[in-house]
Every structure is written in C-alpha cells, then in structure tokens.
C-alpha positions as CSV (number, residue, x, y, z in Angstrom):
1,M,65.0,-34.0,-16.7
2,R,65.4,-30.5,-15.4
3,K,66.9,-30.3,-12.0
4,A,64.1,-28.0,-10.8
5,E,61.7,-31.0,-11.1
6,Q,63.6,-32.8,-8.4
7,I,63.4,-31.4,-4.8
8,V,66.0,-32.5,-2.2
9,T,65.8,-30.9,1.2
10,R,67.3,-31.5,4.6
11,Q,65.0,-31.3,7.7
12,G,66.8,-32.0,10.9
13,K,68.3,-35.5,10.8
14,D,66.5,-36.5,7.6
15,I,66.9,-35.9,3.9
16,F,63.7,-35.7,1.8
17,L,63.5,-36.4,-1.9
18,N,60.5,-35.6,-4.1
19,R,59.5,-35.6,-7.7
20,L,56.5,-33.3,-8.2
21,D,56.6,-33.9,-12.0
22,L,56.1,-37.6,-11.5
23,N,53.3,-37.2,-9.0
24,W,54.9,-39.0,-6.1
25,K,52.3,-39.4,-3.4
26,K,54.9,-38.6,-0.7
27,P,58.6,-37.9,-0.6
28,A,61.3,-40.6,0.0
29,Y,63.6,-39.9,2.9
30,T,66.9,-41.1,4.3
31,T,69.3,-40.4,7.1
32,Y,71.2,-37.1,6.9
33,R,74.9,-37.1,6.4
34,E,76.6,-34.6,4.3
35,D,78.0,-37.1,1.8
36,I,74.6,-38.7,1.5
37,L,72.9,-35.4,0.9
38,E,75.4,-34.5,-1.9
39,F,74.9,-38.0,-3.4
40,V,71.1,-37.7,-3.5
41,K,71.4,-34.2,-5.1
42,E,73.8,-35.4,-7.7
43,N,71.6,-38.1,-9.1
44,N,68.1,-38.2,-10.8
45,W,65.5,-40.4,-9.1
46,H,62.3,-42.2,-10.1
47,L,60.2,-44.9,-8.5
48,K,61.0,-48.4,-9.7
49,N,57.9,-50.6,-9.8
50,D,56.1,-47.6,-8.3
51,R,57.7,-48.4,-5.0
52,Y,61.5,-48.0,-4.7
53,P,63.4,-44.7,-5.2
54,N,65.9,-45.6,-8.0
55,S,68.4,-44.0,-10.3
56,S,69.3,-45.5,-13.7
57,K,72.9,-44.4,-13.0
58,V,73.5,-45.7,-9.4
59,G,70.6,-48.1,-8.6
60,S,68.2,-48.2,-5.7
61,L,68.4,-45.5,-2.9
62,H,68.4,-48.1,-0.1
63,R,71.3,-49.9,-1.6
64,C,73.2,-46.7,-2.1
65,V,72.6,-45.7,1.5
66,M,74.0,-49.0,2.7
67,N,77.0,-48.6,0.4
68,L,77.7,-45.2,1.8
69,W,77.2,-46.3,5.4
70,Y,79.0,-49.7,5.4
71,G,81.1,-49.3,2.4
72,E,80.5,-50.9,-1.1
73,E,82.8,-53.8,-0.5
74,A,81.2,-54.9,2.8
75,T,77.7,-54.4,1.4
76,E,78.5,-56.4,-1.7
77,F,80.0,-59.2,0.4
78,I,76.9,-59.5,2.6
79,L,74.5,-59.5,-0.4
80,N,76.5,-62.2,-2.2
81,K,76.0,-64.4,0.9
82,G,72.3,-64.5,0.0
83,Y,71.1,-61.5,2.0
84,V,68.8,-58.7,0.8
85,I,68.2,-55.2,2.2
86,D,65.0,-55.2,4.1
87,H,62.8,-52.1,5.0
88,I,62.0,-52.9,8.6
89,D,58.7,-51.0,8.5
90,N,57.8,-52.1,4.9
91,D,57.8,-48.5,3.7
92,S,59.9,-48.6,0.6
93,L,60.3,-44.8,0.7
94,N,61.8,-44.9,4.2
95,C,65.5,-45.3,3.4
96,R,66.8,-44.2,6.8
97,V,69.7,-46.3,7.8
98,E,67.8,-47.1,11.0
99,N,65.0,-48.7,8.9
100,L,67.3,-50.8,6.7
101,A,68.7,-54.2,7.7
102,F,70.3,-57.2,6.0
103,L,68.0,-60.2,6.0
104,T,68.3,-63.6,4.3
105,R,66.3,-63.8,1.1
106,D,64.1,-66.7,2.4
107,R,63.4,-64.8,5.6
108,N,62.6,-61.7,3.7
109,S,59.9,-63.6,1.7
110,S,58.6,-65.2,4.9
111,K,58.4,-61.8,6.6
112,G,56.0,-60.6,3.9
113,L,53.8,-63.7,4.2
114,N,53.9,-64.0,8.0
115,Y,55.0,-61.2,10.2
116,D,53.9,-58.3,8.0
117,K,50.5,-59.8,7.2
118,K,49.8,-60.6,10.8
119,R,50.9,-57.2,12.0
120,K,48.5,-55.5,9.5
121,D,45.6,-57.8,10.1
122,Y,45.8,-57.9,13.9
123,S,43.9,-55.5,16.1
124,K,44.7,-56.6,19.6
125,C,48.0,-54.8,19.6
126,A,50.3,-52.6,17.6
127,L,53.7,-54.2,17.3
128,N,56.7,-52.6,15.7
129,I,60.5,-53.2,15.4
130,F,62.9,-50.3,15.6
131,K,66.6,-50.2,15.0
132,D,69.1,-48.0,16.7
133,F,72.0,-48.0,14.3
134,H,74.4,-46.0,16.5
135,E,73.9,-48.4,19.4
136,D,73.6,-51.5,17.1
137,T,70.4,-52.6,18.9
138,F,66.9,-53.5,17.9
139,Q,63.7,-53.0,20.0
140,I,60.3,-54.6,19.7
141,T,57.5,-52.4,21.1
142,V,54.0,-53.6,21.7
143,G,51.1,-51.2,22.4
144,F,48.1,-53.1,23.7
145,N,44.6,-52.3,22.4
146,E,43.2,-54.9,24.8
147,P,44.2,-55.3,28.4
148,Y,47.2,-57.4,29.3
149,C,48.5,-57.7,32.8
150,C,51.7,-58.4,34.8
151,K,52.2,-59.0,38.4
152,D,54.6,-56.5,40.1
153,D,57.3,-57.3,42.6
154,K,54.7,-56.8,45.4
155,G,52.5,-59.5,44.0
156,L,49.9,-57.0,42.7
157,W,48.4,-57.3,39.2
158,C,48.8,-54.3,37.0
159,E,47.5,-53.7,33.5
160,V,50.2,-52.6,31.0
161,Q,49.8,-50.4,28.0
162,E,53.1,-50.9,26.4
163,L,55.8,-53.6,26.4
164,A,59.3,-53.1,25.0
165,L,62.1,-55.7,24.4
166,L,65.6,-54.6,23.7
167,Y,68.0,-56.8,21.7
168,A,71.7,-55.8,21.9
169,R,73.4,-59.0,20.7
170,N,71.1,-60.4,18.1
171,S,70.7,-60.1,14.3
172,F,67.6,-58.7,12.8
173,E,66.6,-62.2,11.7
174,V,66.5,-63.3,15.4
175,V,64.5,-60.2,16.4
176,L,62.0,-60.9,13.6
177,L,61.4,-64.4,14.8
178,E,60.9,-63.2,18.3
179,A,58.3,-60.6,17.0
180,E,56.5,-63.3,15.1
181,R,56.3,-65.5,18.2
182,L,55.1,-62.6,20.3
183,L,52.3,-61.8,17.8
184,L,51.1,-65.4,17.8
185,K,51.0,-65.5,21.6
186,I,49.0,-62.3,21.8
187,Q,46.7,-63.4,18.9
188,D,45.9,-66.7,20.7
189,G,45.4,-64.9,24.0
190,E,48.0,-67.1,25.7
191,D,50.1,-66.5,28.8
192,F,53.7,-66.0,27.8
193,D,56.9,-66.0,29.8
194,L,59.3,-63.2,28.8
195,L,62.2,-65.1,30.4
196,K,62.0,-67.4,27.4
197,F,62.6,-64.6,24.9
198,E,66.2,-63.6,24.0
199,A,65.9,-59.9,24.9
200,D,68.7,-58.4,26.8
201,D,66.5,-55.9,28.5
202,M,62.8,-55.1,28.7
203,Y,60.2,-52.9,30.4
204,A,56.5,-52.6,30.7
205,T,54.6,-49.3,31.1
206,P,51.6,-49.7,33.5
207,V,48.2,-48.4,32.6
208,P,47.5,-45.4,34.9
209,T,45.0,-46.3,37.6
210,I,42.7,-44.4,40.0
211,D,41.7,-45.3,43.6
212,E,38.1,-44.1,43.3
213,I,35.8,-43.6,40.3
214,P,33.6,-40.5,40.6
215,L,29.9,-41.4,40.5
216,E,29.3,-39.4,37.3
217,E,32.1,-41.3,35.5
218,R,31.1,-44.8,36.5
219,G,30.1,-47.2,33.8
220,K,31.7,-45.2,31.0
221,P,34.3,-47.0,28.8
222,V,36.4,-43.8,28.8
223,M,36.6,-41.7,32.1
224,V,38.0,-38.3,32.7
225,V,39.2,-37.7,36.3
226,D,41.1,-34.6,37.3
227,G,41.8,-33.9,33.6
228,K,43.3,-37.3,32.9
229,V,41.8,-39.9,30.6
230,Y,41.3,-43.5,31.9
231,L,40.0,-46.6,30.1
232,D,37.7,-49.1,31.9
233,Q,39.1,-52.4,30.5
234,R,37.1,-55.4,31.8
235,Y,38.9,-58.4,30.4
236,A,42.6,-59.4,30.6
237,A,45.2,-61.8,29.4
238,W,48.4,-62.2,31.5
239,I,52.1,-61.9,30.9
240,K,54.7,-63.8,32.9
241,S,57.6,-61.4,33.3
242,P,61.0,-61.5,35.0
243,P,61.5,-59.9,38.4
244,L,64.7,-58.3,37.0
245,F,62.6,-55.5,35.6
246,G,60.2,-55.1,38.4
247,W,57.7,-57.8,37.3
248,S,57.4,-61.3,38.7
249,I,55.7,-64.5,37.4
250,G,52.1,-65.0,38.5
251,K,48.8,-66.4,37.4
252,E,46.2,-64.7,39.5
253,P,43.7,-62.4,37.7
254,P,43.7,-58.7,38.3
255,A,41.1,-56.8,40.3
256,R,38.2,-55.5,38.3
257,L,36.7,-52.0,38.3
258,D,33.3,-51.9,39.8
259,D,30.4,-49.9,38.2
C-alpha cells in the first residue's frame, strides 16, 4: 500500500484516519496525543469486518489506544479477566479514549440486545452515556421529546427538557445498568425517584416558560415570542427528584397552558 492512500490528520483534540482507496464512508478518529498520532501514522489500517479500524501488524485501533493510554500490561490483565473494550456510543470508528470502556463480555452482549436496541427504537427521549476520562467520571444525559416534570423547592411544577446524572465512583457496568433502568421507566411512563439511583450528582434543565401567550400564537404547537421558540406540551409524566439539586418529591400535575 502506498502511504499516500492513507490520510492521517490532527484536528484540535482529535486524530482522524481515512482510507480513500478503500472507500471508507467516513474516517475513524481517536484522542490526540503525540505518541498516538505517531503510532497511527506508522501503521497501515483497514476495516476489519467492515467495522473496526485494524492493522495486520498491531491489531485493532481501539485496543492499541487502550494499550498506549493504560499500558499494555494493565490492558492485558483486564482483558484476561473476561472484559472486552466497549465503544460506549456503538460507533466502531470512534476510538476516542473517552468513548472506550472496559465491560464484561456478558454485559457487552447484553448491551447490544437491551440498552442499545431500546435507545435506537425509543422516541420519547434521547439518552446517551458520556465518559470524562480525565475526571474518571461518567454522565447519563436524557433529552426529553415528550414532557416530563419535576417539582421545584417552592412546590411548583416545572417541565424539564434535559436531565443529567453524574457518576464519579462507579464502573461503566453500573452506569449502563442505571441507563437501562432509566430507559425502562421513561418507556413505561412511570414516576421515578432519582434518590434511588446511584448518581453522585445530577441536574435538570427546565423548559423555558412564558407568563402570557400572545393571541396570535395561541393554539400553535410551536410558538415564537420575543424571538424565542417555545413548545406547547400538553401531557406530562413526573419525576421524583431530590431537594439537594433544587428539586423535591411531589405528585401533583403541572399547570396546563390555555388556548
């Protein structure tokens, strides 16, 4: 293979790898570090099983990244204990260290059959897991496509557009189980108590509200008032949330917008 056929570039905090001669649909990418950049440049890459960036000389890119980051001995020790390297977002081309985590083989298989499938098939929310490698934390974020509500510390209901749970002391396996449980609760339209989750911190972002709807905007599902966009959401489920983060447990329904 001529080196010119393989393109390796750095863009900010990422390294991008592409093979135009092999018609890759999009480049693979990983976290920038000078030793990783030189390593990627020194080897020739193809897609194994049309999915995973791989070199016949050094193996898969995600394994190489973990070797360089944690050390070959530590990585080998963990994998020999029955763990595999999981791509958190299921994008096999995303080999950022923030997107790679050690997961037991059984849980990895279960993830594909349960969490990953539910997350793709489910329309009530968009749920994702993120990893902050430098802080050694995970975060579950939920963006709601249908209204969910919390009661604030003044006893008033508020619709929320985003929920985030931060895990500072848990393994990826625990975070994955929490994400699966959260998806099921939302799918079934159940109330759920965030105090029963193992998150170390959490926050909810309220949906912006307006005191008075202009006559010309009333009855519209999407309203524009003073240059800002608002959604008229008529139905709600409820979240029981801890007062530590400005939310308190409650069961009363929120006020509705009038036409």
